[in-house]
Every structure is written in C-alpha cells, then in structure tokens.
PyMOL CGO cylinders between C-alpha atoms (Angstrom):
from pymol import cmd
from pymol.cgo import CYLINDER

trace = [
    CYLINDER, -21.65, -16.09, -62.85, -19.89, -19.12, -64.23, 0.3, 1, 1, 1, 1, 1, 1,
    CYLINDER, -19.89, -19.12, -64.23, -19.01, -21.87, -61.80, 0.3, 1, 1, 1, 1, 1, 1,
    CYLINDER, -19.01, -21.87, -61.80, -18.64, -25.59, -61.98, 0.3, 1, 1, 1, 1, 1, 1,
    CYLINDER, -18.64, -25.59, -61.98, -21.55, -27.73, -60.84, 0.3, 1, 1, 1, 1, 1, 1,
    CYLINDER, -21.55, -27.73, -60.84, -19.10, -30.13, -59.18, 0.3, 1, 1, 1, 1, 1, 1,
    CYLINDER, -19.10, -30.13, -59.18, -18.47, -29.28, -55.57, 0.3, 1, 1, 1, 1, 1, 1,
    CYLINDER, -18.47, -29.28, -55.57, -14.83, -28.29, -55.03, 0.3, 1, 1, 1, 1, 1, 1,
    CYLINDER, -14.83, -28.29, -55.03, -12.66, -30.10, -52.52, 0.3, 1, 1, 1, 1, 1, 1,
    CYLINDER, -12.66, -30.10, -52.52, -13.01, -28.65, -49.03, 0.3, 1, 1, 1, 1, 1, 1,
    CYLINDER, -13.01, -28.65, -49.03, -10.25, -27.51, -46.70, 0.3, 1, 1, 1, 1, 1, 1,
    CYLINDER, -10.25, -27.51, -46.70, -10.79, -30.65, -44.63, 0.3, 1, 1, 1, 1, 1, 1,
    CYLINDER, -10.79, -30.65, -44.63, -10.46, -32.96, -47.65, 0.3, 1, 1, 1, 1, 1, 1,
    CYLINDER, -10.46, -32.96, -47.65, -7.33, -31.23, -48.95, 0.3, 1, 1, 1, 1, 1, 1,
    CYLINDER, -7.33, -31.23, -48.95, -5.74, -31.03, -45.51, 0.3, 1, 1, 1, 1, 1, 1,
    CYLINDER, -5.74, -31.03, -45.51, -6.34, -34.67, -44.63, 0.3, 1, 1, 1, 1, 1, 1,
    CYLINDER, -6.34, -34.67, -44.63, -6.02, -36.41, -48.01, 0.3, 1, 1, 1, 1, 1, 1,
    CYLINDER, -6.02, -36.41, -48.01, -3.27, -34.35, -49.63, 0.3, 1, 1, 1, 1, 1, 1,
    CYLINDER, -3.27, -34.35, -49.63, -1.16, -33.36, -46.64, 0.3, 1, 1, 1, 1, 1, 1,
    CYLINDER, -1.16, -33.36, -46.64, -1.79, -35.22, -43.39, 0.3, 1, 1, 1, 1, 1, 1,
    CYLINDER, -1.79, -35.22, -43.39, -2.27, -38.78, -44.70, 0.3, 1, 1, 1, 1, 1, 1,
    CYLINDER, -2.27, -38.78, -44.70, 0.77, -38.79, -47.04, 0.3, 1, 1, 1, 1, 1, 1,
    CYLINDER, 0.77, -38.79, -47.04, 2.93, -37.44, -44.21, 0.3, 1, 1, 1, 1, 1, 1,
    CYLINDER, 2.93, -37.44, -44.21, 1.43, -39.77, -41.60, 0.3, 1, 1, 1, 1, 1, 1,
    CYLINDER, 1.43, -39.77, -41.60, 0.35, -36.78, -39.48, 0.3, 1, 1, 1, 1, 1, 1,
    CYLINDER, 0.35, -36.78, -39.48, -2.24, -37.07, -36.77, 0.3, 1, 1, 1, 1, 1, 1,
    CYLINDER, -2.24, -37.07, -36.77, -4.45, -34.15, -35.82, 0.3, 1, 1, 1, 1, 1, 1,
    CYLINDER, -4.45, -34.15, -35.82, -2.50, -33.87, -32.58, 0.3, 1, 1, 1, 1, 1, 1,
    CYLINDER, -2.50, -33.87, -32.58, 0.85, -33.76, -34.39, 0.3, 1, 1, 1, 1, 1, 1,
    CYLINDER, 0.85, -33.76, -34.39, -0.39, -31.12, -36.82, 0.3, 1, 1, 1, 1, 1, 1,
    CYLINDER, -0.39, -31.12, -36.82, -1.86, -29.05, -33.98, 0.3, 1, 1, 1, 1, 1, 1,
    CYLINDER, -1.86, -29.05, -33.98, 1.51, -29.15, -32.22, 0.3, 1, 1, 1, 1, 1, 1,
    CYLINDER, 1.51, -29.15, -32.22, 3.35, -28.11, -35.39, 0.3, 1, 1, 1, 1, 1, 1,
    CYLINDER, 3.35, -28.11, -35.39, 0.85, -25.28, -35.95, 0.3, 1, 1, 1, 1, 1, 1,
    CYLINDER, 0.85, -25.28, -35.95, 0.94, -24.14, -32.33, 0.3, 1, 1, 1, 1, 1, 1,
    CYLINDER, 0.94, -24.14, -32.33, -2.84, -24.37, -32.00, 0.3, 1, 1, 1, 1, 1, 1,
    CYLINDER, -2.84, -24.37, -32.00, -5.22, -26.53, -29.92, 0.3, 1, 1, 1, 1, 1, 1,
    CYLINDER, -5.22, -26.53, -29.92, -6.07, -29.95, -31.36, 0.3, 1, 1, 1, 1, 1, 1,
    CYLINDER, -6.07, -29.95, -31.36, -9.71, -28.84, -31.52, 0.3, 1, 1, 1, 1, 1, 1,
    CYLINDER, -9.71, -28.84, -31.52, -8.71, -26.16, -34.06, 0.3, 1, 1, 1, 1, 1, 1,
    CYLINDER, -8.71, -26.16, -34.06, -7.20, -28.80, -36.36, 0.3, 1, 1, 1, 1, 1, 1,
    CYLINDER, -7.20, -28.80, -36.36, -10.15, -31.15, -35.81, 0.3, 1, 1, 1, 1, 1, 1,
    CYLINDER, -10.15, -31.15, -35.81, -12.57, -28.41, -36.84, 0.3, 1, 1, 1, 1, 1, 1,
    CYLINDER, -12.57, -28.41, -36.84, -10.50, -27.66, -39.98, 0.3, 1, 1, 1, 1, 1, 1,
    CYLINDER, -10.50, -27.66, -39.98, -10.38, -31.36, -40.88, 0.3, 1, 1, 1, 1, 1, 1,
    CYLINDER, -10.38, -31.36, -40.88, -14.14, -31.70, -40.43, 0.3, 1, 1, 1, 1, 1, 1,
    CYLINDER, -14.14, -31.70, -40.43, -15.00, -28.46, -42.26, 0.3, 1, 1, 1, 1, 1, 1,
    CYLINDER, -15.00, -28.46, -42.26, -16.42, -26.81, -39.15, 0.3, 1, 1, 1, 1, 1, 1,
    CYLINDER, -16.42, -26.81, -39.15, -13.81, -24.03, -39.20, 0.3, 1, 1, 1, 1, 1, 1,
    CYLINDER, -13.81, -24.03, -39.20, -12.88, -21.79, -42.12, 0.3, 1, 1, 1, 1, 1, 1,
    CYLINDER, -12.88, -21.79, -42.12, -9.32, -20.89, -43.01, 0.3, 1, 1, 1, 1, 1, 1,
    CYLINDER, -9.32, -20.89, -43.01, -8.59, -17.30, -42.02, 0.3, 1, 1, 1, 1, 1, 1,
    CYLINDER, -8.59, -17.30, -42.02, -5.64, -15.26, -43.28, 0.3, 1, 1, 1, 1, 1, 1,
    CYLINDER, -5.64, -15.26, -43.28, -3.72, -16.09, -40.09, 0.3, 1, 1, 1, 1, 1, 1,
    CYLINDER, -3.72, -16.09, -40.09, -4.47, -19.81, -40.39, 0.3, 1, 1, 1, 1, 1, 1,
    CYLINDER, -4.47, -19.81, -40.39, -3.42, -19.73, -44.06, 0.3, 1, 1, 1, 1, 1, 1,
    CYLINDER, -3.42, -19.73, -44.06, -0.09, -18.19, -43.05, 0.3, 1, 1, 1, 1, 1, 1,
    CYLINDER, -0.09, -18.19, -43.05, 0.41, -20.87, -40.37, 0.3, 1, 1, 1, 1, 1, 1,
    CYLINDER, 0.41, -20.87, -40.37, -0.49, -23.75, -42.72, 0.3, 1, 1, 1, 1, 1, 1,
    CYLINDER, -0.49, -23.75, -42.72, 1.82, -22.32, -45.40, 0.3, 1, 1, 1, 1, 1, 1,
    CYLINDER, 1.82, -22.32, -45.40, 4.68, -22.16, -42.90, 0.3, 1, 1, 1, 1, 1, 1,
    CYLINDER, 4.68, -22.16, -42.90, 4.06, -25.71, -41.66, 0.3, 1, 1, 1, 1, 1, 1,
    CYLINDER, 4.06, -25.71, -41.66, 3.71, -27.31, -45.11, 0.3, 1, 1, 1, 1, 1, 1,
    CYLINDER, 3.71, -27.31, -45.11, 6.08, -25.06, -47.07, 0.3, 1, 1, 1, 1, 1, 1,
    CYLINDER, 6.08, -25.06, -47.07, 3.53, -23.78, -49.56, 0.3, 1, 1, 1, 1, 1, 1,
    CYLINDER, 3.53, -23.78, -49.56, 1.78, -20.42, -49.96, 0.3, 1, 1, 1, 1, 1, 1,
    CYLINDER, 1.78, -20.42, -49.96, -0.97, -18.84, -47.89, 0.3, 1, 1, 1, 1, 1, 1,
    CYLINDER, -0.97, -18.84, -47.89, -2.72, -18.13, -51.20, 0.3, 1, 1, 1, 1, 1, 1,
    CYLINDER, -2.72, -18.13, -51.20, -3.08, -21.88, -51.76, 0.3, 1, 1, 1, 1, 1, 1,
    CYLINDER, -3.08, -21.88, -51.76, -5.08, -22.28, -48.53, 0.3, 1, 1, 1, 1, 1, 1,
    CYLINDER, -5.08, -22.28, -48.53, -7.12, -19.09, -49.03, 0.3, 1, 1, 1, 1, 1, 1,
    CYLINDER, -7.12, -19.09, -49.03, -8.00, -20.15, -52.58, 0.3, 1, 1, 1, 1, 1, 1,
    CYLINDER, -8.00, -20.15, -52.58, -9.24, -23.54, -51.38, 0.3, 1, 1, 1, 1, 1, 1,
    CYLINDER, -9.24, -23.54, -51.38, -11.44, -21.72, -48.85, 0.3, 1, 1, 1, 1, 1, 1,
    CYLINDER, -11.44, -21.72, -48.85, -12.61, -19.15, -51.43, 0.3, 1, 1, 1, 1, 1, 1,
    CYLINDER, -12.61, -19.15, -51.43, -13.63, -21.81, -53.97, 0.3, 1, 1, 1, 1, 1, 1,
    CYLINDER, -13.63, -21.81, -53.97, -15.59, -23.67, -51.31, 0.3, 1, 1, 1, 1, 1, 1,
    CYLINDER, -15.59, -23.67, -51.31, -17.28, -20.49, -50.04, 0.3, 1, 1, 1, 1, 1, 1,
    CYLINDER, -17.28, -20.49, -50.04, -18.27, -19.38, -53.55, 0.3, 1, 1, 1, 1, 1, 1,
    CYLINDER, -18.27, -19.38, -53.55, -19.65, -22.81, -54.41, 0.3, 1, 1, 1, 1, 1, 1,
    CYLINDER, -19.65, -22.81, -54.41, -21.72, -22.89, -51.20, 0.3, 1, 1, 1, 1, 1, 1,
    CYLINDER, -21.72, -22.89, -51.20, -23.13, -19.42, -51.89, 0.3, 1, 1, 1, 1, 1, 1,
    CYLINDER, -23.13, -19.42, -51.89, -24.00, -20.31, -55.49, 0.3, 1, 1, 1, 1, 1, 1,
    CYLINDER, -24.00, -20.31, -55.49, -25.77, -23.50, -54.40, 0.3, 1, 1, 1, 1, 1, 1,
    CYLINDER, -25.77, -23.50, -54.40, -27.67, -22.14, -51.41, 0.3, 1, 1, 1, 1, 1, 1,
    CYLINDER, -27.67, -22.14, -51.41, -31.27, -21.14, -52.20, 0.3, 1, 1, 1, 1, 1, 1,
    CYLINDER, -31.27, -21.14, -52.20, -31.18, -18.52, -49.45, 0.3, 1, 1, 1, 1, 1, 1,
    CYLINDER, -31.18, -18.52, -49.45, -27.94, -16.96, -50.71, 0.3, 1, 1, 1, 1, 1, 1,
    CYLINDER, -27.94, -16.96, -50.71, -29.04, -17.17, -54.35, 0.3, 1, 1, 1, 1, 1, 1,
    CYLINDER, -29.04, -17.17, -54.35, -32.20, -15.25, -53.48, 0.3, 1, 1, 1, 1, 1, 1,
    CYLINDER, -32.20, -15.25, -53.48, -30.09, -12.52, -51.85, 0.3, 1, 1, 1, 1, 1, 1,
    CYLINDER, -30.09, -12.52, -51.85, -27.74, -12.42, -54.85, 0.3, 1, 1, 1, 1, 1, 1,
    CYLINDER, -27.74, -12.42, -54.85, -30.62, -12.24, -57.34, 0.3, 1, 1, 1, 1, 1, 1,
    CYLINDER, -30.62, -12.24, -57.34, -32.10, -9.22, -55.51, 0.3, 1, 1, 1, 1, 1, 1,
    CYLINDER, -32.10, -9.22, -55.51, -28.96, -7.21, -56.25, 0.3, 1, 1, 1, 1, 1, 1,
    CYLINDER, -28.96, -7.21, -56.25, -29.18, -4.95, -59.29, 0.3, 1, 1, 1, 1, 1, 1,
    CYLINDER, -29.18, -4.95, -59.29, -26.20, -3.74, -61.32, 0.3, 1, 1, 1, 1, 1, 1,
    CYLINDER, -26.20, -3.74, -61.32, -25.60, -0.01, -61.22, 0.3, 1, 1, 1, 1, 1, 1,
    CYLINDER, -25.60, -0.01, -61.22, -26.09, 1.86, -64.48, 0.3, 1, 1, 1, 1, 1, 1,
    CYLINDER, -26.09, 1.86, -64.48, -22.86, 3.30, -65.88, 0.3, 1, 1, 1, 1, 1, 1,
    CYLINDER, -22.86, 3.30, -65.88, -22.66, 7.10, -65.99, 0.3, 1, 1, 1, 1, 1, 1,
    CYLINDER, -22.66, 7.10, -65.99, -22.61, 8.50, -69.50, 0.3, 1, 1, 1, 1, 1, 1,
]
cmd.load_cgo(trace, "trace")
C-alpha cells in the first residue's frame, strides 16, 4: 500500500483554517448555520468527531462545496491513521490475499 509519510490535514484543520477563519466564523455561528449543537462543531474542529455522510452533506450545503470533499478529507485521515498504528498494521498484516481461481 502506497501512502505518504506526511500526515494529511485533518477535518479540524481544514474546517478551521480553510473555512472558518477566512470567513470569520465562530464555532457557534457555524453550529447555527449547520443546525447542530455547538458541541458537534467543537468536536469536529478538535478532531474528536469524524465526518459522517450526513455531516458531509450538511457541510457541503453550508460552504457550497461537495460532500465528497469532506468525505475525502476524512478518508485520507482515517487511512493514514490505520497505516501508522502498530495495532492496526498488525491486523492488516495478518490478512492474506485470496488465490485467484484458475
């Protein structure tokens, strides 16, 4: 599996640095726009909550981009974490490819 050694930007970093800060949005203002509790936004900003399909759709609607953008940020982060976790790597290494039928 080929992946970069550099840790990708997290949802929290992208959300705060690329969207909230340039727009002057507080967590409270974003929560109101999203129609979610402020705690939900706080957890996203601090990488304690993952972006689900529903959250990706909400963020896309609020910021005018695509849900795929948000899901891809989450996916890259999840894959990097799995590839750099000794516990997960051990689980991955135990898997054996199936032999192709002739």
